[in-house]
Kinemage of the C-alpha trace (Angstrom):
@kinemage 1
@onewidth
@group {chain A} dominant
@subgroup {mainchain}
@vectorlist {calphas} color= white
{ca met a 1} P -67.899 -40.460 -2.636
{ca lys a 2} L -65.799 -42.912 -0.632
{ca ile a 3} L -62.489 -42.044 0.929
{ca asp a 4} L -59.379 -44.181 0.649
{ca tyr a 5} L -58.314 -44.061 4.293
{ca glu a 6} L -54.898 -45.575 3.643
{ca leu a 7} L -54.075 -42.959 1.007
{ca phe a 8} L -55.529 -40.189 3.162
{ca phe a 9} L -53.377 -41.089 6.149
{ca glu a 10} L -50.281 -41.394 3.936
{ca asp a 11} L -51.026 -37.854 2.771
{ca val a 12} L -51.516 -36.701 6.374
{ca lys a 13} L -48.180 -38.249 7.299
{ca gly a 14} L -46.514 -36.424 4.407
{ca trp a 15} L -48.213 -33.176 5.410
{ca ile a 16} L -46.980 -33.487 8.995
{ca tyr a 17} L -43.402 -34.033 7.807
{ca ala a 18} L -43.675 -31.067 5.426
{ca cys a 19} L -45.197 -28.903 8.151
{ca asn a 20} L -42.429 -29.755 10.597
{ca asn a 21} L -39.846 -29.000 7.903
{ca asn a 22} L -41.523 -25.696 7.073
{ca leu a 23} L -41.603 -24.693 10.732
{ca ser a 24} L -37.993 -25.657 11.377
{ca thr a 25} L -36.838 -23.825 8.245
{ca his a 26} L -38.998 -20.686 8.417
{ca gly a 27} L -40.316 -20.547 11.968
{ca val a 28} L -43.758 -19.311 12.914
{ca thr a 29} L -44.442 -16.505 10.446
{ca pro a 30} L -47.516 -15.188 8.636
{ca glu a 31} L -46.260 -17.069 5.570
{ca thr a 32} L -46.080 -20.289 7.576
{ca trp a 33} L -49.670 -19.837 8.761
{ca ser a 34} L -50.707 -19.176 5.179
{ca trp a 35} L -48.919 -22.349 4.057
{ca ile a 36} L -50.591 -24.384 6.804
{ca ser a 37} L -54.028 -23.067 5.913
{ca arg a 38} L -53.571 -23.499 2.162
{ca thr a 39} L -52.108 -26.990 2.324
{ca leu a 40} L -54.740 -28.273 4.751
{ca ala a 41} L -57.427 -27.004 2.376
{ca glu a 42} L -55.626 -28.729 -0.511
{ca leu a 43} L -55.411 -31.956 1.488
{ca ser a 44} L -59.134 -31.917 2.152
{ca glu a 45} L -59.925 -31.057 -1.470
{ca lys a 46} L -57.660 -33.854 -2.730
{ca his a 47} L -59.908 -36.254 -0.852
{ca his a 48} L -63.070 -34.673 -2.268
{ca asn a 49} L -63.840 -32.778 0.941
{ca his a 50} L -65.105 -36.009 2.420
{ca pro a 51} L -66.543 -35.275 5.875
{ca phe a 52} L -63.842 -37.414 7.488
{ca ala a 53} L -61.050 -35.602 5.620
{ca lys a 54} L -62.524 -32.219 6.518
{ca ala a 55} L -62.818 -33.186 10.188
{ca gln a 56} L -59.246 -34.486 10.305
{ca cys a 57} L -57.891 -31.345 8.637
{ca gln a 58} L -59.810 -29.218 11.140
{ca met a 59} L -58.339 -31.299 13.962
{ca leu a 60} L -54.826 -30.788 12.537
{ca trp a 61} L -55.448 -27.031 12.331
{ca glu a 62} L -56.637 -26.921 15.950
{ca trp a 63} L -53.766 -29.081 17.149
{ca ile a 64} L -51.081 -27.030 15.450
{ca ser a 65} L -52.734 -23.749 16.457
{ca glu a 66} L -52.777 -24.794 20.094
{ca ser a 67} L -49.203 -26.105 19.909
{ca leu a 68} L -47.764 -22.993 18.308
{ca asn a 69} L -49.714 -20.471 20.356
{ca lys a 70} L -48.457 -21.788 23.714
């Protein structure tokens, strides 16, 4: 199945805004980590777990993990 890159990156942009909002509202908590994990999985699934979507979601997970664990 093909991926609509424009739609995918719009969704990524929305996820980043939501993630930043979640972090600024709730801080780094177990619930926040759960939200991050769940919503990244949902983002990938929304785009049919296309290899590109999965790789980008993994990159986002690694990036935020490194950023928050500093």
